[in-house]
LUMBADREN-475957 format. One record per residue (C-alpha): residue in one letter; x, y, z. Coordinates in steps of 0.02 Angstrom, whole numbers, plus 32768, in hexadecimal, padded with zeros to 4 digits. Example, Ala and Ser with C-alpha at 12.3 -4.5 7.8 and 13.67 -1.06 7.14 Angstrom:
BEGIN
r A | xx 8267 | yy 7F1F | zz 8186;
r S | xx 82AC | yy 7FCB | zz 8165;
***
This chain:
BEGIN
r X | xx 4A4D | yy ED04 | zz 94C9;
r X | xx 4A8D | yy EC92 | zz 9439;
r X | xx 49DF | yy EC51 | zz 941B;
r X | xx 49A6 | yy ED06 | zz 9403;
r X | xx 4A16 | yy ED3E | zz 938D;
r X | xx 49FE | yy EC95 | zz 9321;
r X | xx 493D | yy ECCE | zz 9314;
r X | xx 497E | yy ED7A | zz 92E2;
r X | xx 49EF | yy ED31 | zz 9259;
r X | xx 495F | yy ECC5 | zz 9222;
r X | xx 48E4 | yy ED52 | zz 9203;
r X | xx 4973 | yy EDAE | zz 91B5;
r X | xx 499A | yy ED29 | zz 912D;
r X | xx 48CD | yy ED19 | zz 9120;
r X | xx 48B3 | yy EDBE | zz 90E6;
r X | xx 4946 | yy EDD9 | zz 907F;
r X | xx 4909 | yy ED24 | zz 9028;
r X | xx 485C | yy ED83 | zz 902D;
r X | xx 4883 | yy EE2F | zz 8FCD;
r X | xx 48EF | yy EDC7 | zz 8F46;
r X | xx 485A | yy ED62 | zz 8F15;
r X | xx 47EB | yy EDF9 | zz 8F15;
r X | xx 485E | yy EE6E | zz 8EB3;
r X | xx 4875 | yy EDDB | zz 8E25;
r X | xx 47B7 | yy EDCC | zz 8E2F;
r X | xx 47A2 | yy EE86 | zz 8E09;
r X | xx 481D | yy EE9E | zz 8D86;
r X | xx 47E7 | yy EDFA | zz 8D21;
r X | xx 4734 | yy EE31 | zz 8D3E;
r X | xx 4756 | yy EF08 | zz 8D0B;
r X | xx 47E4 | yy EEDA | zz 8C8B;
r X | xx 47D5 | yy EE25 | zz 8C45;
r X | xx 4853 | yy EE38 | zz 8BD7;
r X | xx 48D1 | yy EE48 | zz 8C5F;
r X | xx 48CB | yy ED9D | zz 8C83;
r X | xx 48F1 | yy ED6A | zz 8BD0;
r X | xx 4992 | yy ED4D | zz 8BF5;
r X | xx 4A3C | yy ED91 | zz 8B9E;
r X | xx 49CD | yy EDE4 | zz 8B06;
r X | xx 4967 | yy EE50 | zz 8B8D;
r X | xx 49C4 | yy EF07 | zz 8B5D;
r X | xx 49C6 | yy EECD | zz 8A94;
r X | xx 4927 | yy EF42 | zz 8A74;
r X | xx 4941 | yy EFD8 | zz 8A15;
r X | xx 491D | yy F09A | zz 8A56;
r X | xx 48B5 | yy F0A9 | zz 89CD;
r X | xx 485A | yy F016 | zz 89EA;
r X | xx 4831 | yy F038 | zz 8A9C;
r X | xx 4780 | yy F059 | zz 8ADD;
r X | xx 4744 | yy F117 | zz 8AE9;
r X | xx 4738 | yy F11A | zz 8B8C;
r X | xx 47FD | yy F0DA | zz 8B9B;
r X | xx 483E | yy F143 | zz 8B06;
r X | xx 489B | yy F1DA | zz 8B27;
r X | xx 4827 | yy F26D | zz 8B67;
r X | xx 4841 | yy F333 | zz 8B66;
r X | xx 4896 | yy F37F | zz 8C0C;
r X | xx 481E | yy F367 | zz 8C9F;
r X | xx 485F | yy F414 | zz 8CEB;
r X | xx 47F0 | yy F4A1 | zz 8CE7;
r X | xx 487D | yy F52A | zz 8CCF;
r X | xx 4914 | yy F52D | zz 8C83;
r X | xx 4967 | yy F578 | zz 8D1B;
r X | xx 4930 | yy F4E0 | zz 8D62;
r X | xx 4966 | yy F468 | zz 8CE9;
r X | xx 4A17 | yy F499 | zz 8CF5;
r X | xx 4A3B | yy F4DB | zz 8DA2;
r X | xx 4A15 | yy F58A | zz 8D9D;
r X | xx 4A7C | yy F593 | zz 8CF1;
r X | xx 4A4F | yy F5CE | zz 8C43;
r X | xx 4A9D | yy F56B | zz 8BB5;
r X | xx 4ADD | yy F5EB | zz 8B40;
r X | xx 4B3A | yy F5A8 | zz 8A9E;
r X | xx 4BC1 | yy F61E | zz 8A71;
r X | xx 4C41 | yy F619 | zz 89E3;
r X | xx 4CCF | yy F67E | zz 89BD;
r X | xx 4D3E | yy F695 | zz 892D;
r X | xx 4DEB | yy F6CA | zz 893C;
r X | xx 4E88 | yy F6EC | zz 88FE;
r X | xx 4EE9 | yy F65A | zz 893C;
r X | xx 4EEB | yy F5DD | zz 89BD;
r X | xx 4F37 | yy F641 | zz 8A54;
r X | xx 4EBE | yy F6A7 | zz 8AB8;
r X | xx 4F32 | yy F72B | zz 8B02;
r X | xx 4FA2 | yy F738 | zz 8A56;
r X | xx 4F20 | yy F726 | zz 89CE;
r X | xx 4E99 | yy F7A0 | zz 89B3;
r X | xx 4DD4 | yy F789 | zz 89DA;
r X | xx 4D72 | yy F7C1 | zz 893E;
r X | xx 4CC1 | yy F77A | zz 8957;
r X | xx 4C4A | yy F740 | zz 89D5;
r X | xx 4BA9 | yy F6F1 | zz 89C2;
r X | xx 4B30 | yy F6B3 | zz 8A43;
r X | xx 4A8C | yy F652 | zz 8A57;
r X | xx 4A2D | yy F63B | zz 8AE9;
r X | xx 49CD | yy F592 | zz 8B06;
r X | xx 4910 | yy F59E | zz 8B0F;
r X | xx 4899 | yy F52E | zz 8B69;
r X | xx 47DB | yy F516 | zz 8B3E;
r X | xx 4754 | yy F4DC | zz 8BB0;
r X | xx 476E | yy F436 | zz 8B7A;
r X | xx 4823 | yy F428 | zz 8BAC;
r X | xx 485C | yy F436 | zz 8AF0;
r X | xx 4900 | yy F492 | zz 8AD4;
r X | xx 4911 | yy F513 | zz 8A36;
r X | xx 4999 | yy F5A1 | zz 8A1D;
r X | xx 4974 | yy F643 | zz 8A3D;
r X | xx 498E | yy F6EA | zz 89E2;
r X | xx 4A4D | yy F709 | zz 89AF;
r X | xx 4ABF | yy F781 | zz 89E4;
r X | xx 4B5A | yy F7B0 | zz 899F;
r X | xx 4BCA | yy F837 | zz 896C;
r X | xx 4C91 | yy F84B | zz 891E;
r X | xx 4D05 | yy F87B | zz 8990;
r X | xx 4DB3 | yy F8DA | zz 8961;
r X | xx 4E4F | yy F87D | zz 898C;
r X | xx 4E8B | yy F8C0 | zz 8A23;
r X | xx 4F3E | yy F921 | zz 8A1E;
r X | xx 4FDA | yy F8BE | zz 8A00;
r X | xx 4F6F | yy F832 | zz 89E3;
r X | xx 4FB5 | yy F7B9 | zz 894A;
r X | xx 4F3A | yy F764 | zz 88A2;
r X | xx 4F82 | yy F6C8 | zz 8873;
r X | xx 4F6F | yy F6B8 | zz 87B7;
r X | xx 4F30 | yy F614 | zz 87BD;
r X | xx 4EAD | yy F634 | zz 8833;
r X | xx 4E7B | yy F6CC | zz 87C7;
r X | xx 4E63 | yy F66A | zz 8731;
r X | xx 4DF9 | yy F5EC | zz 8793;
r X | xx 4D94 | yy F679 | zz 87DB;
r X | xx 4D84 | yy F6DB | zz 8737;
r X | xx 4D7F | yy F781 | zz 87A9;
r X | xx 4DC2 | yy F828 | zz 875B;
r X | xx 4DE1 | yy F890 | zz 87FB;
r X | xx 4DEF | yy F918 | zz 8788;
r X | xx 4D51 | yy F907 | zz 8731;
r X | xx 4CFE | yy F9BC | zz 874B;
r X | xx 4C43 | yy F966 | zz 8766;
r X | xx 4C8E | yy F8EC | zz 87F3;
r X | xx 4C51 | yy F965 | zz 886A;
r X | xx 4CAA | yy F917 | zz 88E8;
r X | xx 4CA8 | yy F958 | zz 89A4;
r X | xx 4D51 | yy F96A | zz 8A1F;
r X | xx 4D50 | yy F8D2 | zz 8AA8;
r X | xx 4CF2 | yy F92D | zz 8B25;
r X | xx 4C80 | yy F956 | zz 8AB9;
r X | xx 4C62 | yy F8B1 | zz 8A7F;
r X | xx 4C56 | yy F872 | zz 8B15;
r X | xx 4BDB | yy F8D0 | zz 8B68;
r X | xx 4B73 | yy F8BE | zz 8AD7;
r X | xx 4B7D | yy F7F5 | zz 8AE2;
r X | xx 4B5E | yy F7FC | zz 8B9B;
r X | xx 4ADE | yy F86D | zz 8BA2;
r X | xx 4A72 | yy F805 | zz 8B33;
r X | xx 4AA1 | yy F754 | zz 8B8A;
r X | xx 4A7A | yy F7AA | zz 8C39;
r X | xx 49CC | yy F7DE | zz 8C03;
r X | xx 49B5 | yy F728 | zz 8BB1;
r X | xx 49EB | yy F6E8 | zz 8C50;
r X | xx 498A | yy F767 | zz 8CCB;
r X | xx 48F4 | yy F732 | zz 8C52;
r X | xx 4902 | yy F67F | zz 8C7B;
r X | xx 4918 | yy F696 | zz 8D1A;
r X | xx 49C8 | yy F65A | zz 8D21;
r X | xx 4A57 | yy F690 | zz 8D91;
r X | xx 4AD7 | yy F692 | zz 8D28;
r X | xx 4B09 | yy F64F | zz 8C67;
r X | xx 4B62 | yy F5AC | zz 8C31;
r X | xx 4BC7 | yy F5A6 | zz 8B9D;
r X | xx 4BA0 | yy F523 | zz 8B15;
r X | xx 4C14 | yy F507 | zz 8A8E;
r X | xx 4C57 | yy F488 | zz 8A1C;
r X | xx 4D0C | yy F48A | zz 8A6C;
r X | xx 4CCB | yy F50A | zz 8AEC;
r X | xx 4D69 | yy F518 | zz 8B38;
r X | xx 4DB6 | yy F564 | zz 8AAD;
r X | xx 4D2F | yy F5ED | zz 8AB2;
r X | xx 4D2D | yy F5FC | zz 8B59;
r X | xx 4DD9 | yy F61B | zz 8B63;
r X | xx 4DD3 | yy F6AF | zz 8AD9;
r X | xx 4D48 | yy F6FE | zz 8B32;
r X | xx 4D94 | yy F6E6 | zz 8BEA;
r X | xx 4E2E | yy F72F | zz 8B9C;
r X | xx 4DD4 | yy F7D6 | zz 8B68;
r X | xx 4D77 | yy F7EA | zz 8C08;
r X | xx 4E29 | yy F7EB | zz 8C5E;
r X | xx 4E59 | yy F866 | zz 8BCA;
r X | xx 4DD5 | yy F8ED | zz 8BE4;
r X | xx 4DC8 | yy F8B4 | zz 8CAC;
r X | xx 4D13 | yy F8A2 | zz 8C88;
r X | xx 4CBA | yy F881 | zz 8D2B;
r X | xx 4C08 | yy F84E | zz 8CE3;
r X | xx 4C28 | yy F79D | zz 8C96;
r X | xx 4B93 | yy F739 | zz 8C9E;
r X | xx 4BD7 | yy F6A1 | zz 8C79;
r X | xx 4C22 | yy F621 | zz 8CF1;
r X | xx 4CD4 | yy F635 | zz 8CF3;
r X | xx 4D1B | yy F584 | zz 8CCF;
r X | xx 4C6E | yy F4FE | zz 8CA9;
r X | xx 4C3A | yy F4EA | zz 8BF1;
r X | xx 4BBE | yy F475 | zz 8BA3;
r X | xx 4C2F | yy F41F | zz 8B07;
r X | xx 4BB5 | yy F3E9 | zz 8A76;
r X | xx 4C69 | yy F37E | zz 8A43;
r X | xx 4C4A | yy F310 | zz 8AD4;
r X | xx 4B87 | yy F317 | zz 8ABB;
r X | xx 4B8B | yy F2E8 | zz 8A10;
r X | xx 4C1D | yy F25B | zz 8A18;
r X | xx 4BAC | yy F20D | zz 8AA2;
r X | xx 4B03 | yy F23C | zz 8A50;
r X | xx 4B3D | yy F20E | zz 8981;
r X | xx 4BEE | yy F1CC | zz 8989;
r X | xx 4C1E | yy F26C | zz 8941;
r X | xx 4C9A | yy F2FD | zz 8978;
r X | xx 4CB6 | yy F373 | zz 88DC;
r X | xx 4C30 | yy F3F4 | zz 88E1;
r X | xx 4BEC | yy F3D9 | zz 8834;
r X | xx 4BFE | yy F317 | zz 883C;
r X | xx 4B8E | yy F31D | zz 88E0;
r X | xx 4B0D | yy F39B | zz 8894;
r X | xx 4AF6 | yy F336 | zz 8809;
r X | xx 4AE3 | yy F281 | zz 8878;
r X | xx 4A62 | yy F2ED | zz 88CA;
r X | xx 4A00 | yy F305 | zz 883D;
r X | xx 4A20 | yy F3C6 | zz 8835;
r X | xx 4A50 | yy F413 | zz 8791;
r X | xx 4AF9 | yy F44A | zz 8774;
r X | xx 4B4B | yy F4C8 | zz 86F8;
r X | xx 4C0A | yy F4C2 | zz 86F0;
r X | xx 4C15 | yy F57C | zz 869C;
r X | xx 4BC7 | yy F5C2 | zz 8738;
r X | xx 4C25 | yy F566 | zz 87BD;
r X | xx 4CB8 | yy F5DF | zz 8825;
r X | xx 4C3E | yy F669 | zz 8832;
r X | xx 4C18 | yy F67F | zz 88EE;
r X | xx 4B6E | yy F696 | zz 88D2;
r X | xx 4B54 | yy F5F7 | zz 885B;
r X | xx 4BBF | yy F583 | zz 88C3;
r X | xx 4B60 | yy F5C6 | zz 8967;
r X | xx 4ABC | yy F58D | zz 890B;
r X | xx 4AEF | yy F503 | zz 88DF;
r X | xx 4B41 | yy F4C9 | zz 897C;
r X | xx 4A94 | yy F505 | zz 89E2;
r X | xx 4A27 | yy F4A6 | zz 8964;
r X | xx 4A9D | yy F403 | zz 8997;
r X | xx 4A90 | yy F424 | zz 8A48;
r X | xx 49C8 | yy F442 | zz 8A53;
r X | xx 49CA | yy F38B | zz 89E8;
r X | xx 4A34 | yy F339 | zz 8A6F;
r X | xx 49C8 | yy F380 | zz 8B01;
r X | xx 490C | yy F35B | zz 8AC0;
r X | xx 4952 | yy F2AE | zz 8A6B;
r X | xx 49A1 | yy F28C | zz 8B22;
r X | xx 4901 | yy F2B1 | zz 8B83;
r X | xx 48CE | yy F2CA | zz 8C2C;
r X | xx 4956 | yy F29B | zz 8CB6;
***
């Protein structure tokens, strides 16, 4: 019995040694830079050979790429920071598209102005930043229910076209935008919200990872995208730039 166990152990040790030698051989053959000592990870991404550089997504559909979710960029302009106290004033949403090669681009913008809900407050400092005049005769704002119906219909149509089951909100400080959307949904008791109720993609985190910047204007410029400070703090403009930033990061990242 002891001799049999000794034979088994000797076979195991032999196989372990052999597998280690084979692994070292193939690593040095396929990736000779891996055996170059402490500098083996010093190759810059831009200098990598074509077969090792970032590639577009290998998913055939955007629904496959994001587990049935359609990323939709959303930005809201508000009368303050508290979603149950301050008014929701403007919403813009841009569904993300993916072409047959796996590259991501912003879709068409869906946007509307919103009437302040009854009893809501408008913080003067917030109103100064956004420049919104809720009394402007050409503002063409909708009550919250109608505004949500309009935005949600466009998002549902985009999700259906992309064969996605649901939308997921993408934003810069995304939980701020989602909080105001969810608060409005609760106020009007809306039953057809296409967005996931709590999950988001946040470009603050993504831009911090990709470019080392977390402020939207700085992240956009670090990504090589034009930025006009005079147009900032408009829901449409901020949504467009966030969409460009999100797509730039996804396309840079490549396949998973």
